N, C-alpha and C positions, 0 to 999 in steps of 0.2 A: 504493499499499500504506499502511496505517495505521502511524503511528509509536507508537501506544499498545501497550503490552505486554499480551499476552494474559493472560487471567484464570486463576488457579489454580482448578482444579476442586475442588469439595467432596469430601472424603474418601470420603463414601458413594457418590458417583458413580464415583470410581476403584474402590472395592470391587465395585460393581454390574458395571462392565465387566469386572473380573478374573473374577467369577463366571460371566459369559457365556463368556469364553474358556476358563474351566476346564470348563465344561459341554461345550464343543467337544472339548477334550482328553479328557475322560471318554468321549465318543462314539467317539473314536479308539480309546481303550483297550478299550472294549466290543467294537469290531470285531476287534481283536487277539485278545480273549478268545474271541470266537466262532470266530475262525480256529483258535485252539489247540484248542478243543473238536472241531471238525470233523477236524483232523489227528489228534487222540487217537483219535476214533471209527474213523477210516480205518485207523490203524495199530495200534490196541489199547492204546496207552499214551501218556502225555504225554512229550514229549522232556524229558530231564534236562539243563538247560543246564549244569549244574556238570561235565558230562563235558568241557566246553571249559576248565574251570578257572575260578577266580573272575574273573580278568581277561577271559577269553574270554566268560564270561556276561555281564559288564558291557558289553563291546563289542558283543555281540548286543543287549542290552537298549538300548544307545545307538543302534544302527542302526535298531531298530524302533519305538522310543518317543521318545527324545530328539531325535534328528536330525530326524524329521518334525515335531515340535513347534517346534524351532528353525527349521526352514524356513518353517513357518506364521508365526511370530513376525516373523522377518526379512523375509520376503516382503511381508507386510501392512503393516508399519511403514516399509519402504523404498518402498512403492508411492506413488503420487500422493496416496492418502488419508492417508498417514502414520499409520496406525491399524489395529489388529486389528479383528475383527468386533465384539467387546465395546466397544472404544473408539468405533467408528463409531456403534454403537447408543446410546451415552450422550454423543455429540457431543464426543468428546475426540480429540486428535491429538498426535504426537511432534514436537517442534521442536528446533532447535539452541538451546541455552540462551544462547549468546552473540549470535547474530544474530535470533533469532526466526524464522528462515527453515526451510526444509526441511532436515533432517540429512543429512549425507553417509552413503553406504552403509557406510563404515567405522565411523562412530558407531553405526549401527544394529546392525552386527555385534557390536561391543563390548557394547552394551547387551543384546543377545540372549544372548551367552556368559556375561555376568555374571549375568543374570537366571536362567539355567538351572544356574548352579554348584550351589546347594543341592540341585537335583534329582540332579545327577550325583554329588555327595557322598553322598547317600542311597542311590543304587544301589550305589556302592562299598561302603558299610558293610553293605548287605543282602547282597551276593554274598559279601563276605568273612566275614560272620557265618554265612551258610549253609554256606559251605565248612568253616568251623571245626566247626560242629555236625555236618556230614555225617562229619567225620574223628574225631568223639567227643570233642571238646575239652570240658573242664569249666570253663575259664576263658577269658575274652577278654582280649586284651592292652589295656593302657591307652590306646594310640594309636587303637585301633579304637573304643573307647568315646568318645574325644575327637572322632573324626570323626563319629560317630552323634549326639552331642549337637549339634555344630556344624550338621549337616545339618538338625536339627529346629529349632534356634534361629535360624538365618539367615533363613528365610522370615518369621518373626515380626519380625525386626529389619527386613528389607526393608519390610514393610507399615507398621510403626510409623514408619520414616523417612519414607515417603511421606506418611504422616498428620501427623507432627509437624514436619518439616523446613520451614524458611520458604517455600521454593518448591515443596514437595511432591515433592521429588526423592529417590528411593531410591538405594541404592549403584549400580544399574545406570545411572541417569540421571547421577550425579556422575562415574562412571567414563568415560561415553560423552560428556559435555558436552551433554546433552539434558534436555529436561522436557516433562511432559505438561500440555497446556492445554485449557481449554474453548473449543470452537469456537462462534462466534456463529451463531444460527439465520439461515437465509436462503439 
């Protein structure tokens, strides 16, 4: 094995890989939307997730959207390829930042959880806002506005950190002790 430190990929390569993975996620979301339409046609109405309460709706959303995406991210980055489909197409992989070797499954799990945190914060704010609106609330509490703003700013911060941080590490990499590198052709 080479002792040379793998190269930091160009920022545009990381973005291209992210876009491929988001296209796959959007495909999953389209399948969920199609299933919802089929169920609505069969039953005559769309299911009102808020009947479960804001937390119940958030948990259902987690189960059908966030958990499958998390499983995709974890299973692909913990695989021998150490990369999602987008990363593989762009010749990238996730490594242990300290050793340069394959990250431990625990590292990949931490990376996945931190990566999905803004998504889950967004779902939290959406369902709590929808519940307030359904109850006829005229004002939103300041804490909910703060969560909503954080959910929207965190992804921008994650991307900027990956682009500007010396080794191209976002918060998910820093927390997990990982980094993304360019794989040599061959």
